[in-house]
Structures are given as structure tokens and as C-alpha cells.
N, C-alpha and C positions, 0 to 999 in steps of 0.2 A: 400313740406316738408320744414320747416323753416331751415335756415342755421345752427344754433346751434345744432339742433337735428341730423343732418347728422354727425357731429363730435362726438356727444354723442353716437350715434349708432355704429360708428366705434370703439370708445373706449370700449364700452360694448362688441362688438364682439371680439376685441383684448383680452380682459380679459376672455371671455367665451370659446373661441376656444380651448386653450390648455386643459382645463378641459373636454370639450366635446370630443376632440380627444383622450384623455387618456381613457375616459369612453368607447368610441366606440372600441378602441384598446383592452381594457381588455375584453369586450364582445366578440369580434372576437376571441381572443386567447382562452377564455373559451370554445367557441363553437368548434374551431379547435382541441383543446386538449381534449375535453370532460371533462374539469376540472370544479370542483364545488367550489373550495376554492382559495382564493388569494395566499396562500402558494404554491399551485401547479403551478401557473403561475410564481411566483418568482423562484421556483426550475427550471422550464423550462428555464427561462431567464438566470439564473446562469449557467445552463448546456451549453447554447449557448455561454456564455461569456468565458468558459474555454475550449471550443472545440479545440483551437489552441495548447494547451499544453497537451502532453500525460500523464504527472504525475497528473496535475490538473484534467484532464478528468477522469482518473482512480479513483482518490479520490472521485470525484463527483459521478461517476457511482456507486461506492461501497457504498457511502452514501445513494443514492436513492434506490438501489436494496437491501440494507442491507447485502451485501456480506462481507465475512471476507477477510482481506488483510494482506499481509506481507510487512512491510516497513523496508528497510535498511537505517540506518542513516550514516552520514559522519564519525562518530566515530566507525563504524562497528557494533554498537548495532542493534539488529533485534527485531522488535515488530510485533506480529500477533494479530489482533483484529478487532473490528468493529468501523468504523468511526461514531462519534456522531455529529460532526459539522465541516463544512468546511468554516464557516464564510460567511460574505456577502461582495460583491464587493464594493469598494469605488472608487471615481473618481480619487484619487491620486495613489493608489497602485493596483487597479484592485481587484482581488479576495483577500480576507483576507489572510494574510501570515501565519496564524496559523490554526492548525486542532486539534480536540480532538478525542482520540481513547480510547475505553475500551479494555484493553489487555486480551488475552486468553492465549498466550504463549509469552515468550521473550527469548532472547539469544544473540549471537554475531556471527560474521563471523570470522573464523580462519584467522590470519594474513598472513599465508603462502598459504593456499589452497583456502581461501575465502568460504569454506564450512560452512553452517549454523550449529551452535552448539546450541541446545535448552537447556536452564538451568532452566527455571521456567515455570511451568504450573499453571495458575491462577485458583482458584476454581470457578466453574460455579454456585455454590449455594450461593455464598457470593457477595453482591452488591459491585462493585468496583467503585472508582472515575476515571473519564477519565484522561488520560495523555495528556498534551498539547505539540505539536511539532511545530517548525517553518519549513515551507515548504522549505526554503533555505537549511536546513540541511538534507533533504531527498535525498538519492543517487538513490534509486530505489524503486518501488512499484509494486506489482502484486497481483492479486486475489489469495487468499490462498486456497489450497485444502488439506484436511487431507489425502485423498487417495494418492496424490502425495508425501506427507511427508512420509507416510508408505512405498511407493515404494522406496524412497531414503533410508529409514532405511534398507529395505531388500537388496538393492543393496550394501549398505555399509557393512552389515553383510556378504554378499557373498564375497565381496572383502577382508574383514578381515579374513574370513576362508581360502581364497586362499593364502593370505599373510602368515598366520600361517602355512599352509601346505608347502609353499615354504621355510619358515624359518626352519621348522622341517627337510625337505629334505636336506637343506644346512648343518644343524648341524649333521645329520646322515652321510653325505659325509665327513665332517671334522673329525668326530670320526673314521670313517673307514680309512681315510688317516693317522691319527695319530697312529691308531693301526698297520697299515701296516709299518709305519715308525719305530715304536718301535720294531716290529718284525725284520726289516732289521738291525737296530742298534744292537739288541741282537744277531743276527746271525753273524754279523761282529765281535763282541767281542769274540766269541768262537773260 
């Protein structure tokens, strides 16, 4: 083999190997994941890159599984809806710092009790534009369940009924005590 061809072959292999390695890696991932599209592999790799962060992982899982989530923001606003985009990772910031959500319900957390108060139910028959959020403003996120929401409503109604009954009993006792006091005062004046 001539001397110059050895250098040319090395240069050609240096240029071709990364592309060949990427091609083989993509084929292996497609085979392992049973994936047929590039987007499925990108989604898998994104999922692997957010595995270290519970909030990012929950966002990503909800995005992939099309699960409804409840997000509490730093300003106590609460949004329930479907994640439309979690962004793509960059070399500088990692996973994109913004998400898009199509809201189904929104509200806030009470400043004293931190209970969720729902104020707006969004119409399901009207197309809505997504709302963008910065991930740094998210305090908590969980998969949302309408059944759990209804259970809390029932529990709150039960507590409200108990509190109303206690309040009525206290008022009745006060009326009784005042009536007895008036009777004693009237008897003393005779």
C-alpha cells in the first residue's frame, strides 16, 4: 500500500466512523425499543436524560402517556391539564426550561391552608391555546385524578357539615345559657 493512501484511509475512516457509529446506535435502539420512528428514539433519550429529576421525570412521563397533571406554581396558582411539549435538551441548559400545557381546570392554593381552590373549568369542546410555564416556577407536580378531586370534595363537604353542626350546637348552648341567665336576673329582681 502506498504511503499516502494509508493517511487517506485513516482520514476517511476518521470521518466515516462517527456517522457509522450513529447509524448503528440508532438501529440498535430501534430494535431494542421496538421503535419505528426517529421521534420515538428522541423521546426515549429525552426520558433517560430527565430520569434524575422527579419533576422533569413526571412532566416527561405525563407528556408521553398523555396523563393529566396538576401543577402548583410558586405564586400558588394551580393548573390542571395535558402537557403538550417539554422542549428538547440543549448542551448548555439540559432539558428545555419551559413547558406547554393545555389547561382543563385552574385555581389557586389557599394562603393559609394550602388547599386547592378550583376557580375555572375550561370548556372541553373549545380548542384552547397552550399556556407556557418556566420549570423553575413549578413548586410541585402530580398526575391528576378526577376521582381523587371528587373524594376531596366529598370530604370537604362532610367537614363543612360537621363544622356547621358544631356551630349550631354552640349557638344553641349560648341561647340556652342566655335564657337561663335572663331567668336568674328576672328572679333576682322580684
